[in-house]
C-alpha positions as CSV (number, residue, x, y, z in Angstrom):
1,X,-0.3,24.9,46.6
2,X,0.0,23.4,50.1
3,X,3.6,22.6,50.9
4,X,6.2,20.7,48.9
5,X,8.8,17.9,49.0
6,X,12.2,19.4,49.9
7,X,14.7,16.5,49.7
8,X,14.9,12.9,48.8
9,X,17.7,10.7,50.2
10,X,18.0,7.1,48.9
11,X,20.5,4.3,49.7
12,X,20.7,1.0,47.7
13,X,17.5,1.4,45.6
14,X,18.3,0.2,42.1
15,X,21.2,2.4,40.9
16,X,20.7,4.9,43.7
17,X,23.5,3.7,46.0
18,X,23.7,6.9,48.1
19,X,22.1,10.0,46.8
20,X,20.6,13.2,48.3
21,X,18.5,15.2,45.9
22,X,17.2,18.7,46.7
23,X,13.8,19.3,45.0
24,X,12.2,22.6,44.1
25,X,8.8,23.3,42.6
26,X,10.3,22.4,39.2
27,X,13.2,20.0,39.2
28,X,14.6,18.7,35.8
29,X,16.8,15.6,36.0
30,X,19.2,15.8,33.1
31,X,21.5,13.0,31.9
32,X,22.0,10.3,29.2
33,X,20.1,7.0,29.3
34,X,21.1,4.6,32.1
35,X,22.3,7.1,34.8
36,X,19.3,6.7,37.1
37,X,16.8,9.4,36.2
38,X,13.9,6.9,36.0
39,X,15.0,5.2,39.2
40,X,14.4,8.5,41.1
41,X,10.8,8.4,39.8
42,X,10.5,4.7,40.7
43,X,11.2,5.5,44.4
44,X,8.0,7.5,44.5
45,X,6.1,4.8,42.6
46,X,7.4,2.3,45.2
47,X,6.2,4.5,48.1
48,X,2.8,5.0,46.5
49,X,2.4,1.2,46.1
50,X,3.3,0.7,49.7
51,X,0.4,3.0,50.7
52,X,-2.0,1.3,48.3
53,X,-1.0,-2.4,49.1
54,X,1.6,-2.4,51.9
55,X,5.3,-3.2,52.0
56,X,5.4,-6.9,51.2
57,X,3.1,-6.7,48.1
58,X,5.0,-3.6,46.8
59,X,8.3,-5.5,47.0
60,X,6.8,-8.7,45.5
61,X,5.5,-6.7,42.6
62,X,9.1,-5.7,41.8
63,X,10.5,-9.2,42.2
64,X,11.6,-8.9,45.9
65,X,14.3,-7.2,47.8
66,X,17.2,-8.5,45.7
67,X,15.7,-7.2,42.5
68,X,15.0,-3.7,43.9
69,X,18.3,-3.3,45.8
70,X,21.5,-1.9,44.3
71,X,23.1,-4.4,41.9
72,X,26.6,-3.0,41.9
73,X,29.6,-3.8,44.2
74,X,31.1,-7.1,45.1
75,X,28.3,-8.1,47.6
76,X,24.6,-7.4,47.7
77,X,23.5,-4.7,50.2
78,X,21.9,-5.8,53.4
79,X,19.7,-2.7,53.8
80,X,17.8,-0.2,51.7
81,X,16.8,3.3,53.0
82,X,14.4,6.1,51.8
83,X,14.3,9.4,53.6
84,X,12.0,12.3,52.7
85,X,11.8,15.9,54.0
86,X,8.8,18.0,53.2
87,X,6.5,20.9,54.3
88,X,3.2,19.1,54.0
89,X,1.7,19.4,57.4
90,X,0.3,22.6,58.9
91,X,3.2,23.5,61.3
92,X,6.2,22.4,59.2
93,X,8.7,24.9,57.9
94,X,11.9,24.8,55.8
95,X,13.9,24.8,59.1
96,X,11.6,22.2,60.8
97,X,10.3,20.0,58.0
98,X,8.2,16.9,58.1
99,X,10.4,13.8,57.9
100,X,9.7,10.2,56.9
101,X,12.3,7.4,56.8
102,X,11.9,3.8,55.8
103,X,14.7,1.2,56.3
104,X,14.4,-2.3,55.0
105,X,16.9,-4.8,56.3
106,X,17.8,-8.1,54.7
107,X,19.0,-11.0,56.9
108,X,20.2,-14.3,55.5
109,X,18.5,-17.4,56.9
110,X,20.5,-20.3,58.3
111,X,21.4,-23.0,55.7
112,X,18.4,-25.2,55.0
113,X,15.8,-22.7,56.0
114,X,13.7,-21.2,53.2
115,X,15.1,-23.7,50.6
116,X,12.4,-24.3,47.9
117,X,10.0,-22.1,49.8
118,X,10.9,-18.6,48.6
119,X,14.0,-16.4,49.2
120,X,16.7,-17.6,51.6
121,X,16.4,-14.4,53.7
122,X,14.1,-12.6,56.0
123,X,13.2,-8.9,56.0
124,X,12.7,-6.4,58.8
125,X,11.6,-2.8,58.4
126,X,12.1,0.3,60.6
127,X,10.2,3.5,60.0
128,X,10.0,6.9,61.6
129,X,7.8,10.0,61.2
130,X,8.8,13.4,62.6
131,X,6.4,16.4,62.6
132,X,6.6,19.9,64.0
133,X,3.4,20.6,65.9
134,X,3.1,23.9,67.7
135,X,5.7,26.3,68.9
136,X,8.5,24.4,70.6
137,X,6.8,21.1,70.2
138,X,7.4,18.1,67.9
139,X,6.2,14.5,67.6
140,X,8.1,11.4,66.5
141,X,6.5,8.1,65.6
142,X,8.9,5.2,65.4
143,X,8.2,1.7,64.2
144,X,10.3,-1.4,64.7
145,X,9.3,-5.0,64.6
146,X,5.8,-5.3,65.9
147,X,5.8,-2.1,68.0
148,X,5.0,1.5,67.1
149,X,5.9,4.2,69.6
150,X,4.7,7.8,69.8
151,X,7.0,10.4,71.5
152,X,6.3,14.1,72.1
153,X,9.1,16.6,72.4
154,X,8.3,19.8,74.4
155,X,10.9,22.5,75.2
156,X,13.8,20.1,75.4
157,X,11.8,17.4,77.2
158,X,10.8,14.1,75.8
159,X,7.5,12.5,76.8
160,X,6.6,8.9,75.8
161,X,3.0,9.0,74.7
162,X,2.6,5.3,74.5
163,X,3.1,2.4,72.1
164,X,0.9,0.0,70.3
165,X,1.1,-3.2,68.1
166,X,1.6,-3.3,64.4
167,X,2.1,-6.3,62.1
168,X,5.7,-7.3,61.6
169,X,6.2,-6.1,58.0
170,X,3.2,-3.8,57.7
171,X,4.2,-0.2,56.8
172,X,3.2,2.8,58.8
173,X,2.4,4.6,55.6
174,X,-0.4,2.1,55.0
175,X,-1.7,1.6,58.5
176,X,-1.0,4.6,60.7
177,X,-3.3,7.1,58.9
178,X,-6.1,5.3,60.9
179,X,-4.6,6.6,64.2
180,X,-6.6,9.3,66.0
181,X,-5.5,13.0,65.8
182,X,-4.0,12.9,69.3
183,X,-1.6,10.1,68.2
184,X,-0.4,11.8,65.0
185,X,-2.9,10.2,62.6
186,X,-3.7,13.5,60.8
187,X,0.0,14.2,60.1
188,X,0.7,10.6,58.9
189,X,-2.5,10.8,56.7
190,X,-1.2,14.0,55.2
191,X,2.1,12.5,54.2
192,X,0.5,9.3,52.9
193,X,-2.1,11.3,50.9
194,X,0.7,13.4,49.2
195,X,2.8,10.3,48.4
196,X,-0.2,8.2,47.1
197,X,-1.3,11.0,44.8
198,X,2.1,10.9,43.0
199,X,2.0,9.9,39.3
200,X,4.6,9.3,36.6
201,X,3.2,10.8,33.4
202,X,4.2,9.4,30.0
203,X,1.8,9.7,27.1
204,X,0.8,6.3,25.5
205,X,0.1,7.8,22.1
206,X,-2.0,4.9,20.7
207,X,-4.2,4.8,23.9
208,X,-4.5,8.6,23.9
209,X,-6.0,8.6,20.4
210,X,-9.0,6.6,21.5
211,X,-12.5,8.1,21.7
212,X,-14.4,8.4,25.0
213,X,-17.8,7.7,26.3
214,X,-19.6,10.9,26.9
215,X,-21.1,9.7,30.2
216,X,-18.7,10.8,33.0
217,X,-16.3,12.5,30.6
218,X,-16.6,15.9,32.2
219,X,-15.5,14.5,35.6
220,X,-12.6,12.4,34.3
221,X,-9.1,12.9,35.7
222,X,-6.1,12.6,33.4
223,X,-4.6,9.2,33.7
224,X,-0.8,8.6,34.0
225,X,-0.6,7.5,30.3
226,X,-3.3,9.9,29.0
227,X,-5.5,6.9,28.0
228,X,-8.5,9.1,28.7
229,X,-7.2,12.2,26.9
230,X,-10.4,12.8,25.0
231,X,-12.5,12.7,28.2
232,X,-10.1,15.0,30.0
233,X,-10.0,17.5,27.1
234,X,-13.8,17.6,27.2
235,X,-13.6,18.4,30.9
236,X,-11.1,21.2,30.2
237,X,-13.3,22.6,27.4
238,X,-15.9,23.5,30.0
239,X,-13.5,25.8,31.8
240,X,-13.5,28.8,29.4
241,X,-10.2,30.6,30.2
242,X,-8.3,27.3,30.5
243,X,-9.6,26.0,27.2
244,X,-8.9,29.2,25.3
245,X,-5.3,29.2,26.6
246,X,-4.7,25.6,25.8
247,X,-6.0,25.9,22.2
248,X,-3.9,29.1,21.8
249,X,-0.8,27.2,22.9
250,X,-1.5,24.3,20.5
251,X,-1.9,26.8,17.6
252,X,1.4,28.3,18.5
253,X,3.2,25.0,18.2
254,X,1.0,23.7,15.3
255,X,0.7,26.6,12.8
256,X,-1.8,24.7,10.6
257,X,-4.2,24.2,13.6
258,X,-7.4,26.3,13.7
259,X,-9.3,24.7,16.5
260,X,-9.7,21.6,18.7
261,X,-13.3,20.2,18.6
262,X,-15.2,17.0,19.5
263,X,-17.2,14.8,17.2
264,X,-19.6,11.9,17.6
265,X,-18.1,8.5,16.6
266,X,-20.0,6.6,13.9
267,X,-23.2,8.6,14.6
268,X,-23.2,7.4,18.3
269,X,-24.3,10.2,20.7
270,X,-22.6,8.2,23.5
271,X,-19.0,8.3,22.1
272,X,-17.0,11.4,21.2
273,X,-13.5,11.7,19.7
274,X,-11.1,14.7,19.5
275,X,-10.9,16.2,16.0
276,X,-8.6,18.9,14.7
277,X,-9.7,21.7,12.4
278,X,-6.7,22.4,10.2
279,X,-6.1,25.1,7.7
280,X,-6.4,24.1,4.0
281,X,-8.2,20.8,4.7
282,X,-11.8,20.3,3.7
283,X,-12.5,17.8,6.5
284,X,-11.6,17.5,10.2
285,X,-8.7,15.3,11.3
286,X,-9.6,12.8,14.0
287,X,-7.0,12.4,16.7
288,X,-6.5,8.8,15.6
289,X,-5.0,10.2,12.4
290,X,-2.9,13.0,14.0
291,X,0.9,12.7,14.2
292,X,2.7,11.2,17.1
293,X,4.1,14.6,18.1
294,X,0.7,16.2,18.0
295,X,-0.9,13.7,20.3
296,X,2.0,14.0,22.8
297,X,1.8,17.7,22.7
298,X,-2.0,17.7,23.5
299,X,-1.4,15.2,26.3
300,X,1.3,17.4,27.9
301,X,-0.7,20.6,27.5
302,X,-3.7,18.8,29.1
303,X,-1.5,17.8,32.0
304,X,-0.1,21.4,32.4
305,X,-3.5,23.0,32.3
306,X,-5.0,20.5,34.9
307,X,-6.8,22.9,37.4
308,X,-6.8,20.2,40.1
309,X,-3.5,18.2,39.9
310,X,-2.0,15.8,42.4
311,X,0.6,17.0,44.9
312,X,3.4,16.2,42.6
313,X,3.9,14.9,39.1
314,X,6.8,13.3,37.3
315,X,7.2,13.4,33.6
316,X,9.3,10.9,31.7
317,X,11.3,12.3,28.7
318,X,9.0,15.3,28.3
319,X,10.6,16.3,25.0
320,X,10.1,13.0,23.3
321,X,8.3,13.5,19.9
322,X,8.2,17.3,20.3
323,X,9.7,19.8,17.9
324,X,12.5,21.9,19.6
325,X,10.5,25.0,18.9
326,X,7.8,23.7,21.2
327,X,10.1,23.5,24.2
328,X,10.2,27.2,25.0
329,X,6.4,27.1,25.5
330,X,6.5,23.8,27.4
331,X,9.1,25.1,29.9
332,X,7.1,28.3,30.4
333,X,3.9,26.3,31.1
334,X,5.8,24.0,33.5
335,X,6.9,27.0,35.6
336,X,3.3,28.3,35.7
337,X,1.8,24.9,36.5
338,X,4.4,24.3,39.2
339,X,2.4,26.8,41.3
340,X,-0.3,24.1,41.5
341,X,1.8,20.9,41.6
342,X,5.4,20.1,42.2
343,X,7.2,18.7,39.1
344,X,10.1,16.3,38.7
345,X,10.9,16.0,35.0
346,X,13.4,13.6,33.3
347,X,15.1,14.6,30.0
348,X,18.2,14.1,27.9
349,X,17.4,17.0,25.5
350,X,20.0,19.8,25.3
351,X,17.3,21.9,23.5
352,X,15.1,21.7,26.6
353,X,18.0,22.3,29.0
354,X,18.9,25.4,27.1
355,X,15.7,27.0,28.4
356,X,16.3,26.2,32.1
357,X,17.7,28.1,35.0
358,X,20.5,26.6,37.1
359,X,18.2,26.1,40.1
360,X,15.8,24.1,38.0
361,X,18.5,21.7,36.7
362,X,20.1,18.6,38.2
363,X,22.9,16.9,36.4
364,X,22.8,13.1,36.7
365,X,25.8,10.9,36.1
366,X,27.0,7.4,36.9
367,X,30.3,6.1,38.4
368,X,32.4,3.1,37.4
369,X,30.6,0.8,39.8
370,X,27.2,1.5,38.2
371,X,26.0,3.8,41.0
372,X,24.1,7.0,40.1
373,X,25.7,10.3,41.0
374,X,22.9,12.7,41.6
375,X,23.4,15.6,41.7
376,X,26.7,15.4,39.8
377,X,27.4,19.1,40.8
378,X,25.9,21.8,43.0
379,X,23.8,24.7,41.8
380,X,26.6,27.1,42.8
381,X,29.1,25.2,40.7
382,X,26.7,25.3,37.7
383,X,26.3,29.0,38.1
384,X,30.1,29.5,38.2
385,X,30.5,27.5,35.0
386,X,27.8,29.5,33.3
387,X,29.4,32.8,34.3
388,X,32.8,31.7,33.2
389,X,31.4,30.5,29.9
390,X,30.0,34.0,29.1
391,X,26.4,32.9,29.8
392,X,26.3,30.1,27.3
393,X,23.0,28.1,27.4
394,X,22.9,25.3,29.9
395,X,22.1,22.6,27.3
396,X,25.1,23.4,25.2
397,X,27.4,23.4,28.2
398,X,25.9,20.0,29.3
399,X,26.0,18.4,25.8
400,X,29.7,19.5,25.4
401,X,30.6,17.7,28.6
402,X,31.3,20.9,30.7
403,X,28.4,20.1,33.0
404,X,28.8,16.3,33.1
405,X,30.0,13.4,31.1
406,X,31.0,14.0,27.5
407,X,27.9,13.1,25.4
408,X,29.3,13.8,22.0
409,X,29.8,10.1,21.3
410,X,26.2,9.8,20.4
411,X,24.6,8.7,23.7
412,X,21.5,10.7,23.1
């Protein structure tokens, strides 16, 4: 795997008033509903949309600045900020990471302006990219208004490498990858490529049950809601070791399962569906008739066995619909797959948290003003509590309120 995202800092995005979240290869966000776990994932979805469509369309898609900005407090915020640190480009290191920062400022218009013609405010954006290049050298690209400036830093000296025009609200993420290599285009392209490949994965069970057309099935990529699960499983079935391991995992969780196969739909050679060969049954079970949990399990296993995943993947409520006995296997496969893609996983399952290590686990909470508190405690503090508890499982400590808010009132 080539590099990873190290840290996310967010100000005034939905419930994320001011959070800095360290990110490992596997990061599990743990907390009850409504504390902001999903909003962390929405930050990356927002950045990916900026790359695909630009800043203004991405905001408009979400209802505009006021809908996206923090809702708490007495007054609406006048700015929103997202800051990333990563090791995605060739010369970046943990001590000299790539950095990207986006600030969106909201300015009220004078009375009478904008009335009846959209929001009564204007927006301005500022962006900056910082990259380590070769030994002792760095590059910073700053964008403000309609000007983008490139600055090279060499051995303590700063050299202005020039500036160029850019549309007033156009994002550098969407436009600067077209720069030449000498102006930092390669580095910006690398960052944009990593962010645009981001996906939030959440199995749509009804869609995942559907058959697939055979044509193109072996080249299909798993979609964010597993709508093309049948096609993707056909692709994985052509990779011998991967397929054998996936089927073995499914058998481990589903004791009645003997094999996963594919069958023509209604005699059509152009459509195939997934069928399950189950012990004791005289006929095959189409995926359309399989249980909710079985379909979700196959979708998650397909994701975790993807030989060519995107740079990082977020999974919403990974435990939903799965038997607690499946979680040991799922956590093990997450750790193995995190060598190929970085994972951010959201859950409120104590049974899953029981199987985590302190460094994989981030407690999410919320204060009285509605702002997310993430992380609610440091890894070192979590380790201290575990040690003092006599190595009690993390999930039990969290559920009892020792590692966060008291959840015994039935919030789960």
